[in-house]
N, C-alpha and C positions, 0 to 999 in steps of 0.2 A: 409674580403676585405675592408669593409667600416667602421667598428666600432673599434676604437683603443683599447678599453678595453677588446676586445675579441681576439686581435691579437696573444697573447702569450698563449692562452688556447688550450688544446687538443680537439679533436672531442668529447670525452666523457664529458669533462668539459663543453663544449658549450651546449651539449644536456641536461645536468643536471642543467644548470644555469637558473636563473630567468630572462628570456628575456622579456622586457617590450614592450607594444604596441608602445611606442615612439621609442624604438630601431629598431623595424621592419619598422616603417614608415620612419625613417631616412635612413635606409639602402636601402629601395626601391627607395626613392627620389634620392639618390646618384647614384644608379645603372642606373637610367634613365637620368642622367645628370643634375639634379636639385640641387640647393643649400640646399633645405630643403623641408619638406612635404607641407608647405603652398604654395610654388612656384609650386609644382606638382599639387596640388588641383586647383590652379588658372588656370593652363594650361588646365587641363581637363574640367573645367567649360567653358573656352573659346571655346574649341573644340566642346562642346555640345551646344553651342549657348546660354549659360546662363551667367548671370552677375557674375563675380568673386567677392568675398567679398572684401570690401575696405581694404586698407593696414592697418594692425594692428588691424582689427576688427575680432571678432570670427564669423565664419559662423553659422547661426542659424539652428539647427537640430530639427526635430520634436520630441517631447517627448510625452509620454503617457498622461500626464496631459493636453496637449494642444489639444488632439483629442476630437471629439464629443463623447458623452457617449456610443453610440452604437458600434462604431469602437473600442473604448478603451476596452469595455467589451469583444468584440470579440477577440481581441488580447490576453487578459488575459485568456479567455477560452481555447485558443490554447496552452497556457502555455509559452508564451514569456514574458520576463521581460522588453524588450526594443522594440521600433519601428524598430530599425536597425535589430535586430534578426528576427523579423517578416518579414521584406522586403527581407532579404537574403533567408529565407525559401521559400517565395513566388517565388522568382526568380529561386531557385533550382527546385521547383516543377512545373514550367511552368506557374505560375500565374503572373499577372501583379504586379510589385513591387510598383505601385502607391497606393495612399490612398483613391482614389475616386472609390468606388466599389458598385455594386448593391447588393441587398439582395441575389439574386441567386448566385452571385460570392462568397459572404461570406459563404453561406451554402455549396457550393462546397468545399471551403477550410476546413470547419468543418468536412465534410465527409472524405476528404483526410487525415486530421490529425488523425482521429479516426482509420483509416485503418493502420496507421503506427505501427509496432510492438513496444512494450516497449523496452527501451534500458537501459542497466546497466550504473551505474555512474562510471567514471574513478577514480581509487584510488588516494587519495591525494598525496601519495608518489610515484606515477608512474614515472618511468624513462625510456624514450625511449631506452637508452643505454642497459638496462637489456634485453629488447626485442630483440635487435640486437645480444647480446651475446648468448641468447638462440638459435637464428637462426643459428649462427655460430657453436654452439655445435651440433645442429641437423644435419647440413650439413657436420660435421666432420672436421671443420677447427681447427687446433691445434696451429697455430702460435700465440704466445703472448696471448693466452686465458687462463684465470685462470682455474685450474683444477676443481674447484667447479661447474662451468657451465657444465662440461662434465659428472659429476657423474650420473645424472638421466638416461643418455642414455647408460651407460656402460653395456655390456653383453646382450643388446637387439639386436637380429639379425633379427627378423621379421620386415619387412619394414612397414607394416600396424600398428603394435604396436608402432613403433618409431614415426610414423606420429601422432597417437592418443595422445601419450605423449607430443609431440611438441605442439599440439593444446591445450591440457590441461594446459601446462605451460604458453603458450601465454595468454590464457584467464584469468588465475589467476593472472598473472603479471599485467594485465591491470585493473582487476576489483575486485579481492579477495586476501587478504593477507594471503594465505595459501600455503604450499609447503611441501617437505619432502617425505619420503617413503610411508606414508599413502595416499598421493595424487598420487604418481607415480604408485602405484599398480592398480589404476582404469583403467590405459591404458591396462592392461592385458585382461580386459573384454570388450574391445571396440566393439567386435562383438555383445555384448548383450546390448549395450547402447540403451535406449528407446528414447533419444533425442540427437540432436547435442549439444555438449558442448557449442558452441557459442550462444545457445539460453538460457543458464542459466543466470538468473538475481539474484545475491546475495542479501539476505535479512537479514541474521543473523548479530549479532554485535560482535561475537567472533570467534576464529579460530576453536574451536571444533564444534560449531553450523554450521559454513560455510561448514566444511568438511562433516558433516552428511547431510546437505542440498544438497550438490552437489552429494553425493552418492545416495541419494533418487531420485534426478532428473535424474541421468544417469541410475541407476540400479533398482530403485523401492524398495530398502531395505536400512536398516540403515548402513550396512557394507558389503563388498564383502566377499565371502567365502575364508577362508585361505587354503593353501595347506594341513594343518594338520586337516582340518575340518572333524569331525567324519561322517558327512553326505556324504562325497565323496565316491562314489562307486569305486570298484577296477578298476584301470586303467582309471578312469574318470578325465578329465581335470577340473580345477576349473571353467572355463568358461561354460562347459557343465553342471556342477553341479548347477551353478547359474540359467541357463536357465530352468533346471528341477524344481528347487525350485520356480522360478518365476511363472511357469505355474500352480503350486499347491497353490500359495499364495491366502489366503482368504481376502476378503474385509471387512471393518468394517461395511459398510452400505449395505443393500439389494437394489436391483433396485426399489422396492416399496417405500422404504424410500426416495430415491433420487427423485422419481417422486412426492411423497407427498410434499417434500420441494419446488419443482417447482410450484405445484398447490396452496399450502397454504401459501408459503412464509417463512416458518420457520420449524425448526426441532430440537427436544430435543435429546440430546445425553447423556445417563447415563454413569457415570464414564469416562468422557472425559479425566480427569487427576486424579492422585491418591487422594483419600479422605484424607489420612494423609498429603499430601502436601497442600491440600486446608486448612485444619485446622491449619497447620503451618503458612500459609500466613495470616489467620485470626488473629492468635496470634501476628504476626508481626505488623499488622494494629493496634491492640489494643495498642501495645507498642509505636507505633508512635503517636497515639491519646493521650496517657498519657504523652508522652514526650513534645508534642506541646501544648496540651490544658488541661491536667490534667484529661482526661476521664479515668475512670477505669471500666473494664467490670463487676465487682462485686458490683458497687455502682452507681445506676441510678441517685443519687443526684449530681454526678459530670458531668453528661451529659449536660452541659450548657456552652454557650459561648456568650459573649456580641455581640448583633446584629445578632445572628444565630437562625434560627428556623428550626426544623425538618420537617415543613410543607410547606416550601417555596423553590421550585425547581427553578433554579439549585443550589442556594446558600447553600442548606442544605448539599451538598457534596463538592462544590468547596471551601467553607470557612474552611472545615476540612483539606484541603491541603494534602491529601494522595497522590496526583499525584506527589508530590515532590520526592517521593522515588520509583517511578514506575519502575526504572531500577535496583532496588536492586536484588542481586542474588537469593533471596528467590523465585522470580517470574519466574525463568527460567524453573521450572518444569511444567509451564502451557503448554509448547510445548511438551507434551507427545506424544509418537508414535501414540496412538489411536486418540488423538485430531488432529494431523497433517494429518494422513491418511484420517480421515473423512472429514476434510476441503477440501483436494484435490479431494476426491470423489464427494463431493457436488459441488465444483467449476467446475469440468470437464474441458472443453476447456478454461475456464477463470482462471485456476490455476496459470498461469504465472503472472496474475495481482494481486495476493494476496500479502498483505504486512504483515510483522510480527509486528503487533500492536494489543495489547489487549484492547485498549480503555481506557477511564477514569474510575476512581473508583466511584461507586455510592452507598455508604452506606446509609441506610435509618433508622433513629432512630424512636422510638415510637412517635406517634402523640400527640400533646398537646391539640387537639380539641376533644370535646365530640360528635361532629356531626357523623352521620352514615357514613360508608365508601361509597365512590362514585367513578365515573370515572374521576373526575376532570373537570374543566371548559373548555369552548371551546378554549380559548387561549393557553391551555396546550398541545394541539394536534399539531403534525407537521409531516413532511416527509422530509427525506434526499435525495429524488430523484433528479437527475440532468438530464435534457433533453439531454445533450451531452454525458452522461455516461450510456450506455444501461444496464450495470450489475455491481452491487457491493454488498458486503456481510458484515455483522457485526456479532460479537460474544459476547454473554453475558455469563460470567463465574460466578459460585456460590462458595463462600467460607464459607457459613453457610447455615443452613436450611432456605429456603425462602418459607414460607407457603402462602396460599391464603390470600389476603388483607394485606400483610405485606410490600408492597412497590415495588413489582416487576414491570417490564416494561409491559405496555399494548400494544398489537398489534391488528390491524384490519386484521384478517385472509383473505387472498385473495386480499387485496386492491392493492398490487403491480401490479397485472394484469390490473386493471382498470387505474392505474396511467400511466403505459407504453402505454396502448392503447390510452389514452388521449394525450400523447406527440406525438404519431405516427400520429394523425389526424391534428396536428398543421401545419401551413405554415412555411416556413423557416424564414420569418421575425418575426413570433411570437416566434420561438425558440430562436432567438437572444436576445429577451427581456424577461428574465425569472423572472422578479420581481413579477409579479402578476399571474404567471401560476397556482400555487397551489391554490391560492385564487379562481381563476376561476374554478379549478377542484372541490373544495369543494362545490361551489354554483351550479355546474351542476347536482349534485346528492343529492336528499333529505336526504339520509342516512347520508352523510358526512356533509351536511349543518346543520343538527340537532346536530350531534355529536360534531362539532367544534363551535357550538354556533351562526351560521349564521342565523338560524331560531329558533323559540321558541321550548322548550322541549315539548314532549307529555306525560311527566311524567314517573317516575320509570325508570331511565336510565340504571340501572343494568339489569333489566328484558328485556328492549327494545334492548339493544346492546350486552349483554353477554349471556342471556338465550335463546333468539330468534335468528333465522338466517334469514337474508334478502338477497334475490337473486336480483342482479343487472346485467343486460346484460349477464346472464348466469353464473355469479360468485357469490358464496355464501359467504356473509360477516358476520363476527361475531367478537366481541372483545374478545381476550383471554389474560389471565394474565400469565406471565412467572414465574414459580415456579421451585424449584429444591432442591437438597441436595448438600453438599460439594463435589466438584469434577465434578459436572454436568456442561453442557454447552448447550446453545441454539444458533443455527446458524439462522440468519434471513436476508432476502433480505432488503436492505436499502431503497427500494422504498415503503415499507409498511408504511401506516399511523400509527403513534405510539405516545405514551405518557410515559414520565418517571416521572410524577408528582403525581402518586397515593400515598396516605398516608399509613403509617404503623399503623394499629390499634391493633397490638399485643403488648405484653410487652417486646419484645426482638428486639434489633437492627439486621439488616440483612446486609450482606456484599456481594456486587456484583461488577463486572467490565464489562465495555463495553456498 
């Protein structure tokens, strides 16, 4: 009605077009009888009793960089990129949209934001017209509808199955580029779904991975039973077969192992992914190192690079640039069924927040120092804990034999429990300013003050921190070194105090990730 360049377009063309913010503003202004958007803004400002911007002058809007540091960091913690997005969210949630707020108000906003369920990201190629066509096919509308939209629903007489298929198609149209018969068949087993399909948040980067991920989310297995499956009992429906198999399904981890992860903060998983695949990945890393830097696995004399030292973290692995090929297909085998199942079992109720990221490559080459192996200096210890994120997990994967004192990550067993307890004791205003929180945490406990170099050493750090156990507030603390074989993995709570700077005093490079 208001934009001439859309006048000759069909509804589908309009829905698929790149409509700009300026287009929308102009249409709204015309609809309400104003010549342009500026005139409408001036009228609204006058009605609100505020001064309209001078003619020809741009109204000044608040920007993140113009805010005081506390409010700016608060908005960034909430995940908003602009002040406008933050104010709109505040208005929708019933908070004041102004920018003058107390610490108690800011803390209430943080709590509300954390309670929001994670949301999937809309597909880049999402077309509202596709969603409307799926709805028409589901409702049985045949007029001027392409036959391809009707195919998924053909021959389905069960109303509940039709509805399940409709929900599947809508969700994937919005968030996951998958379709076809392999997707449609999931609707047959809708009575066995473990979750609502609308709760699925896609993480994989390819169609095959997305389909397997969705199947596991809905049914708890890699693929649904086929009608010709030998495990089908006589006269048994595939849905009933699946329910029976699911009830017999064995878990990767025992309840004791999950409990140990919660208490200690880490868990070793032998054979998380195939050993052969791990060695194949190691070979690929060597080929990349030779291509970029001339490193050859059989010639230690070539393990040299200008400005690089195997004893200086993190440059000892970032300068090798293995992360440049982190998306190479060779690494897809990391997501083995045993690995994925164990991750979900450890995460439990937090499984929906898991991201398909295996972290950075951390190869460690033999040390050039003759000094005895130690735990590293105080400045090399850190913690990835976030006071606003109550739970997060990391994974270290092994592509070679990682022996003791060969550069594996060091963790303070049990420290995550003290870190979270420390955060829980803080006031809301202290949580908003997280710059010095961990420094205060280290200084609060003599164990961490000495480990991180805040107080003088008592001598023999290996014996003091690795061979002896120190109990603090009912938590037994001890430094452990992550070791393993090709194909092994270690899951760890990211609130653990840790260090990745330990030297490799063996003669062999080790290859890890995460």
